[in-house]
Structure formats: C-alpha cells, structure tokens
LUMMI-746346 format. One record per residue (C-alpha): residue number from 1; x, y, z. Coordinates in steps of 0.5 Angstrom, whole numbers. Example, Ala and Ser with C-alpha at 12.3 -4.5 7.8 and 13.67 -1.06 7.14 Angstrom:
<pts>
resi / px / py / pz
1 / 25 / -9 / 16
2 / 27 / -2 / 14
</pts>
This chain:
<pts>
resi / px / py / pz
1 / -24 / 15 / -13
2 / -27 / 12 / -6
3 / -35 / 9 / -7
4 / -38 / 14 / -2
5 / -32 / 15 / 3
6 / -32 / 23 / 5
7 / -26 / 27 / 6
8 / -23 / 28 / 13
9 / -24 / 35 / 15
10 / -18 / 37 / 20
11 / -23 / 40 / 26
12 / -27 / 34 / 25
13 / -21 / 29 / 29
14 / -21 / 31 / 36
15 / -15 / 31 / 40
16 / -14 / 24 / 44
17 / -11 / 26 / 51
18 / -4 / 23 / 52
19 / -3 / 23 / 44
20 / 2 / 27 / 40
21 / 3 / 27 / 33
22 / 8 / 29 / 29
23 / 10 / 26 / 20
24 / 16 / 28 / 16
25 / 19 / 26 / 9
26 / 24 / 21 / 11
27 / 25 / 19 / 4
28 / 24 / 12 / 5
29 / 22 / 10 / -1
30 / 20 / 17 / -6
31 / 21 / 24 / -5
32 / 17 / 29 / -3
33 / 12 / 26 / 1
34 / 10 / 25 / 9
35 / 13 / 18 / 9
36 / 14 / 18 / 17
37 / 10 / 18 / 23
38 / 12 / 18 / 31
39 / 6 / 17 / 35
40 / 8 / 20 / 43
41 / 4 / 17 / 49
42 / 3 / 19 / 56
43 / 7 / 15 / 62
44 / 2 / 9 / 64
45 / -1 / 8 / 56
46 / -3 / 0 / 55
47 / -4 / -2 / 48
48 / -7 / -9 / 45
49 / -6 / -12 / 38
50 / -8 / -16 / 33
51 / -3 / -19 / 27
52 / -3 / -21 / 20
53 / -4 / -29 / 21
54 / 1 / -30 / 15
55 / 6 / -34 / 17
56 / 12 / -30 / 13
57 / 10 / -24 / 17
58 / 15 / -17 / 17
59 / 20 / -15 / 21
60 / 16 / -10 / 25
61 / 10 / -15 / 27
62 / 15 / -19 / 30
63 / 19 / -14 / 34
64 / 12 / -12 / 36
65 / 9 / -18 / 39
66 / 15 / -18 / 43
67 / 15 / -11 / 45
68 / 7 / -12 / 47
69 / 9 / -17 / 52
70 / 10 / -13 / 57
71 / 4 / -7 / 59
72 / 8 / 0 / 58
73 / 8 / 2 / 52
74 / 11 / 10 / 50
75 / 11 / 11 / 43
76 / 9 / 9 / 36
77 / 14 / 9 / 30
78 / 10 / 8 / 22
79 / 13 / 9 / 16
80 / 10 / 8 / 9
81 / 16 / 5 / 2
82 / 18 / -1 / 5
83 / 15 / -5 / 8
84 / 21 / -10 / 11
85 / 18 / -16 / 11
86 / 21 / -22 / 7
87 / 28 / -19 / 9
88 / 30 / -24 / 15
89 / 35 / -23 / 21
90 / 37 / -17 / 18
91 / 30 / -14 / 18
92 / 29 / -16 / 25
93 / 35 / -12 / 27
94 / 32 / -6 / 23
95 / 26 / -6 / 26
96 / 29 / -6 / 33
97 / 34 / -1 / 31
98 / 28 / 4 / 30
99 / 26 / 4 / 37
100 / 32 / 5 / 40
101 / 33 / 11 / 35
102 / 25 / 13 / 37
103 / 27 / 11 / 44
104 / 34 / 16 / 45
105 / 30 / 22 / 41
106 / 24 / 21 / 47
107 / 28 / 19 / 53
108 / 25 / 12 / 54
109 / 26 / 5 / 54
110 / 26 / 2 / 46
111 / 21 / -4 / 48
112 / 15 / 1 / 50
113 / 16 / 3 / 43
114 / 12 / -1 / 38
115 / 14 / 0 / 30
116 / 10 / -1 / 24
117 / 13 / -1 / 16
118 / 8 / -1 / 10
119 / 10 / -2 / 3
120 / 14 / -6 / -2
121 / 16 / -13 / 0
122 / 23 / -16 / 1
123 / 27 / -9 / 1
124 / 31 / -7 / 7
125 / 28 / -2 / 11
126 / 33 / 4 / 10
127 / 34 / 6 / 17
128 / 39 / 11 / 17
129 / 33 / 15 / 13
130 / 28 / 13 / 18
131 / 33 / 15 / 23
132 / 34 / 22 / 19
133 / 27 / 24 / 20
134 / 25 / 22 / 26
135 / 27 / 29 / 30
136 / 24 / 33 / 24
137 / 17 / 28 / 26
138 / 19 / 29 / 34
139 / 19 / 37 / 33
140 / 12 / 37 / 30
141 / 9 / 32 / 35
142 / 2 / 35 / 38
143 / -4 / 33 / 40
144 / -9 / 36 / 34
145 / -3 / 31 / 29
146 / -9 / 26 / 27
147 / -10 / 30 / 20
148 / -3 / 31 / 18
149 / -1 / 23 / 21
150 / -7 / 20 / 17
151 / -4 / 22 / 11
152 / 3 / 21 / 12
153 / 1 / 13 / 12
154 / -2 / 12 / 6
155 / 1 / 7 / 0
156 / -4 / 6 / -6
157 / -10 / 10 / -2
158 / -14 / 15 / -5
159 / -15 / 19 / 1
160 / -14 / 18 / 8
161 / -19 / 15 / 13
162 / -19 / 18 / 20
163 / -25 / 19 / 25
164 / -27 / 20 / 31
165 / -32 / 19 / 37
166 / -34 / 21 / 44
167 / -38 / 17 / 49
168 / -40 / 18 / 56
169 / -36 / 14 / 61
170 / -37 / 15 / 69
171 / -40 / 23 / 68
172 / -34 / 24 / 63
173 / -33 / 25 / 56
174 / -28 / 20 / 53
175 / -25 / 21 / 46
176 / -24 / 16 / 40
177 / -19 / 17 / 35
178 / -17 / 13 / 29
179 / -14 / 12 / 23
180 / -13 / 6 / 18
181 / -9 / 5 / 12
182 / -10 / 0 / 6
183 / -14 / -1 / -1
184 / -10 / -7 / -3
185 / -8 / -13 / -2
186 / -14 / -14 / 3
187 / -16 / -20 / 6
188 / -16 / -23 / 13
189 / -13 / -25 / 18
190 / -12 / -19 / 17
191 / -11 / -16 / 11
192 / -5 / -9 / 8
193 / -7 / -5 / 13
194 / -5 / -2 / 18
195 / -10 / 1 / 24
196 / -10 / 5 / 29
197 / -15 / 7 / 35
198 / -13 / 11 / 41
199 / -18 / 13 / 46
200 / -17 / 17 / 54
201 / -21 / 12 / 57
202 / -17 / 7 / 63
203 / -18 / 1 / 61
204 / -15 / -6 / 64
205 / -11 / -9 / 60
206 / -13 / -16 / 60
207 / -20 / -12 / 57
208 / -16 / -8 / 53
209 / -13 / -15 / 49
210 / -20 / -18 / 49
211 / -23 / -11 / 46
212 / -18 / -11 / 40
213 / -20 / -17 / 38
214 / -27 / -17 / 40
215 / -27 / -10 / 34
216 / -23 / -13 / 29
217 / -27 / -19 / 29
218 / -33 / -15 / 28
219 / -30 / -11 / 23
220 / -22 / -11 / 20
221 / -23 / -19 / 19
222 / -30 / -18 / 16
223 / -26 / -13 / 9
224 / -23 / -17 / 3
225 / -22 / -13 / -3
226 / -17 / -18 / -7
227 / -16 / -25 / -3
228 / -9 / -23 / -2
229 / -8 / -24 / 6
230 / -2 / -19 / 6
231 / 5 / -19 / 10
232 / 4 / -12 / 16
233 / -3 / -12 / 18
234 / -4 / -10 / 25
235 / -10 / -7 / 29
236 / -7 / -2 / 35
237 / -12 / 0 / 41
238 / -9 / 5 / 45
239 / -11 / 7 / 51
240 / -8 / 13 / 55
241 / -13 / 13 / 61
242 / -12 / 21 / 61
243 / -19 / 23 / 60
244 / -20 / 23 / 68
245 / -26 / 17 / 67
246 / -27 / 13 / 72
247 / -23 / 6 / 71
248 / -25 / 0 / 67
249 / -24 / -7 / 69
250 / -30 / -11 / 69
251 / -33 / -13 / 62
252 / -39 / -14 / 65
253 / -39 / -6 / 67
254 / -44 / -1 / 63
255 / -37 / 3 / 62
256 / -34 / -2 / 58
257 / -40 / -4 / 55
258 / -41 / 3 / 52
259 / -34 / 3 / 50
260 / -34 / -3 / 47
261 / -40 / -1 / 43
262 / -36 / 7 / 41
263 / -30 / 2 / 38
264 / -33 / -2 / 34
265 / -37 / 3 / 31
266 / -31 / 6 / 30
267 / -26 / 0 / 28
268 / -33 / -2 / 22
269 / -32 / 5 / 19
270 / -24 / 4 / 19
271 / -25 / -3 / 16
272 / -31 / -1 / 11
273 / -27 / 6 / 9
274 / -21 / 1 / 6
275 / -26 / -3 / 3
276 / -29 / 5 / 0
277 / -22 / 6 / -3
278 / -20 / -1 / -5
279 / -16 / -1 / -12
280 / -20 / 2 / -18
281 / -26 / 0 / -14
282 / -32 / 3 / -17
283 / -37 / -1 / -13
284 / -38 / -2 / -5
285 / -42 / -9 / -3
286 / -44 / -13 / 2
287 / -45 / -20 / 3
288 / -50 / -22 / 8
289 / -51 / -28 / 10
290 / -57 / -31 / 14
291 / -60 / -37 / 16
292 / -52 / -41 / 17
293 / -52 / -48 / 21
294 / -46 / -44 / 24
295 / -43 / -35 / 24
296 / -37 / -39 / 21
297 / -41 / -43 / 16
298 / -45 / -36 / 14
299 / -38 / -33 / 12
300 / -35 / -39 / 9
301 / -40 / -37 / 4
302 / -40 / -30 / 4
303 / -32 / -31 / 3
304 / -33 / -35 / -3
305 / -39 / -29 / -7
306 / -33 / -23 / -5
307 / -27 / -27 / -8
308 / -30 / -29 / -14
309 / -27 / -25 / -18
310 / -32 / -27 / -24
311 / -38 / -23 / -19
312 / -33 / -18 / -18
313 / -32 / -16 / -25
314 / -40 / -17 / -27
315 / -41 / -12 / -21
316 / -36 / -7 / -25
317 / -40 / -8 / -31
318 / -46 / -7 / -28
319 / -48 / -14 / -31
320 / -52 / -17 / -28
321 / -50 / -25 / -29
322 / -52 / -27 / -23
323 / -51 / -35 / -24
324 / -45 / -33 / -22
325 / -46 / -32 / -15
326 / -50 / -38 / -14
327 / -43 / -40 / -18
328 / -40 / -39 / -12
329 / -44 / -41 / -6
330 / -43 / -48 / -8
331 / -36 / -49 / -8
332 / -36 / -45 / -1
333 / -35 / -52 / 1
334 / -42 / -53 / 5
335 / -42 / -60 / 3
336 / -49 / -62 / 6
337 / -52 / -55 / 3
338 / -59 / -57 / 0
339 / -60 / -51 / -6
340 / -67 / -52 / -7
341 / -68 / -49 / -1
342 / -64 / -42 / 0
343 / -66 / -36 / -4
344 / -62 / -30 / -6
345 / -64 / -23 / -7
346 / -60 / -17 / -9
347 / -61 / -10 / -6
348 / -58 / -3 / -7
349 / -59 / -2 / 0
350 / -67 / 1 / -1
351 / -71 / -5 / -4
352 / -69 / -12 / -6
353 / -70 / -16 / -11
354 / -71 / -24 / -11
355 / -66 / -27 / -15
356 / -66 / -35 / -15
357 / -70 / -40 / -10
358 / -72 / -47 / -10
359 / -65 / -49 / -13
360 / -66 / -44 / -20
361 / -68 / -37 / -22
362 / -74 / -34 / -18
363 / -80 / -34 / -23
364 / -82 / -27 / -21
365 / -74 / -24 / -23
366 / -74 / -20 / -28
367 / -68 / -18 / -32
368 / -69 / -9 / -31
369 / -69 / -11 / -24
370 / -62 / -14 / -24
371 / -60 / -8 / -28
372 / -63 / -3 / -24
373 / -60 / -6 / -17
374 / -52 / -6 / -21
375 / -52 / 1 / -23
376 / -52 / 2 / -16
377 / -46 / 4 / -12
378 / -47 / 0 / -6
379 / -50 / -6 / -8
380 / -53 / -13 / -3
381 / -52 / -19 / -4
382 / -57 / -23 / 1
383 / -57 / -30 / 2
384 / -61 / -35 / 6
385 / -59 / -41 / 7
386 / -65 / -43 / 10
387 / -61 / -49 / 15
388 / -61 / -45 / 21
389 / -61 / -38 / 27
390 / -53 / -35 / 24
391 / -52 / -30 / 20
392 / -45 / -26 / 19
393 / -44 / -21 / 13
394 / -37 / -19 / 9
395 / -35 / -12 / 6
396 / -32 / -12 / -1
397 / -31 / -8 / -8
398 / -32 / -10 / -15
399 / -25 / -11 / -19
400 / -24 / -6 / -26
401 / -19 / -4 / -30
402 / -15 / 0 / -25
403 / -15 / -5 / -20
404 / -10 / -9 / -25
405 / -6 / -3 / -27
406 / -5 / 0 / -19
407 / -2 / -8 / -19
408 / 2 / -8 / -25
409 / 5 / -1 / -23
410 / 5 / -2 / -16
411 / 14 / -1 / -15
412 / 14 / 5 / -20
</pts>
C-alpha cells in the first residue's frame, strides 16, 4: 500500500477550462482495463515539456520534442502497456501514426498532437488497437474526465495520483489540475513517469518553457525509487488561456510568481506521490542535505544515500544500521569532504536524534532512539556537511520484498 498517500476523490479534481479528457479500453496490452487516454485542448493552448535524458529515449519522446517546436498544441494521446521504446524507426513511425489518427478524429494537424507511451520496452506499439480505441476515447471526452484519466495512465501504480489547485490571477480564479504515474524505474532525469499539469492561465510560451523546467527541477528531478533512469519520462505543462485572467508575459510580475508557486506546489505533490507509491514501498524518506558548497554537491550526497540498496533495505527492516548512511556519504564523490565536521540526524518529521558527529557515532546517540525513528512510516535523514550554505532535498522510499516480486513479474 502507498505510504500515507490519500486516494483521490472525483469531486476533488477541478475541471480546467479548455481541457477535455476521455479514456477507453483499447486492449493495447491487457484486456479489461482502460489503457488509452485522449486529451483535447482548446484552440490557442500552449504546452512545454521536459523529458528523459536516457539516450535510448522512446519514440513518442522523439516525436513530442519535434511537435513542441511549434507553439500550437491541441491534443495529447497516452497509452499504457507498451512503452514504444527500443523500437527503432518503426517505433517513430508508429508514434507518428498515432498522432495522425488523433488528428483525423479531432480535425486538427498531426503536429498539434503530443504522443506518450508507458509500459514494456522493446515491444512495438499495436497501432491498430490504439486507432480502434480512439473513437470511444473521443466519445468519452468531458471536462471532468481527470479522475478516469489518472486511472487509465497507471501501470504498476497501486493507485492513481492526481490533484488540483487554484490561485488568483488579476482578480480571476485560475485552476490547475495535474496527474502523474510511476512506481518503479524511477530516477531523474527523469523517471519512468508521466506527469501532466494543465492550467487555464494565459502564459507566454517562453515563460511556460521556463516554468516547466523550474517545476521539474523542484519536483520530478528530486525523487528516486531505484536509481534507474527510464526511456519514456515526460512532464508536460499546458496553459489554455481560457480562464479570462490577464496574460502573463513577465517573470518579474506578481501574477507569474503566484502561478509559479502553485505549479511547483502541485508538481511536488505529484512527484512525492510517485515515491509514496514506489513499487513495494513501506517507508517514505526525505534526504535533507545542508551546509554544502553548492546545491549540486548537496544533491550528490543525498542521491548517494537515497540510492544505496543497503540503506534502503535497512529502512525497510526498521534496523538502525546507520553506518550504512555514513558509508554512502563517504563514497558520494565529494573529494575534499571533512567527515570530522559533518553531522547526521535521523528523524520522523516531529523530532530528530543526532546519530553521528566528529567522524563517528554521536556520544548522545542511543540505539532505542534510532529504532523509534526507523519504525515511522515517514523518515528524515538530515545531513549537515558544514562546508557552506547550500542545501537540497531528495525524496525516496525503501526496498521491500515486494519490489523484487513486482519487477520479476512485470511482463507477466
């Protein structure tokens, strides 16, 4: 079960003016489940995105990047079950064919369609099934379709991940609703995840591109489940401009700052939801590193701790074998790190105990205190490098028996 992740309720997800969503059972991989999502956007909508840095990026990522080179976006098509990655030229042709099929359904240009896939790598997308499912997805289009869509984009997720926010822009209420999927093969940049946030704010294209990068850096690029950077990761920010709020064209404006805060808040929630639903996760961990010379140095140390299988399995067992944390800090790659000056605390979000200082176990540390912290479902590892003013936080989860079972049976 996810770690302290509430199930979304349909009436908590707010429609975004200019966005309609529809889902269908296309049988792309498994029968009896919705696996195709169609999102229709109002004319004049803009979109910007960030994608995986895996050199084996999936065909839909390649096509998405091409289509985002133009400002006009009218639709998104998302399939689960087959990732359409490692599929060569045929995979790209299939991604383009899916865009052409959507364009024919909606009466728009294929370049106005953004394709997304998630699922098994090295298998070709059954375009015939996707095309056959599109009329049903089109017929299901509705403004309040977010609840169905966030279910339809799931793969090994145990529950959907979606939420809404509202903010005042120029005296008008602007709505943001987003959804994400992902549970394993999660590691920036980015992770086997899909993330979508739509807002009815009117945002200039250059600012939208800036905002999606800033939001990704604060959220999806600060999570990890297992250290695997996937082939299909995509985070898309959409602005329809249909709220009637004043257009946002300056990053220095109060309106942009208000929207930026809301987008980042929602993106962080969606990213953390992925970690809370990490495959087999029983613990949600925040690795907080401060006192570094740079933010990147702090992230380097945080990721070393977050990726360590020994640390993650100890947390699963609630075993305060905390020397594993010191070990990970030591091999993180900070060559001139003075371990005699750093400190490490372990906490549960309400209190924390000093674990290490002066190069070893803190004199005040007691095993029973560590056990108490480790039994919490939410744990904070707090590290002070004592060498500067920079800080960074990475969110991760533990490794349980179920992680192995889920990934061993992934294709079955």
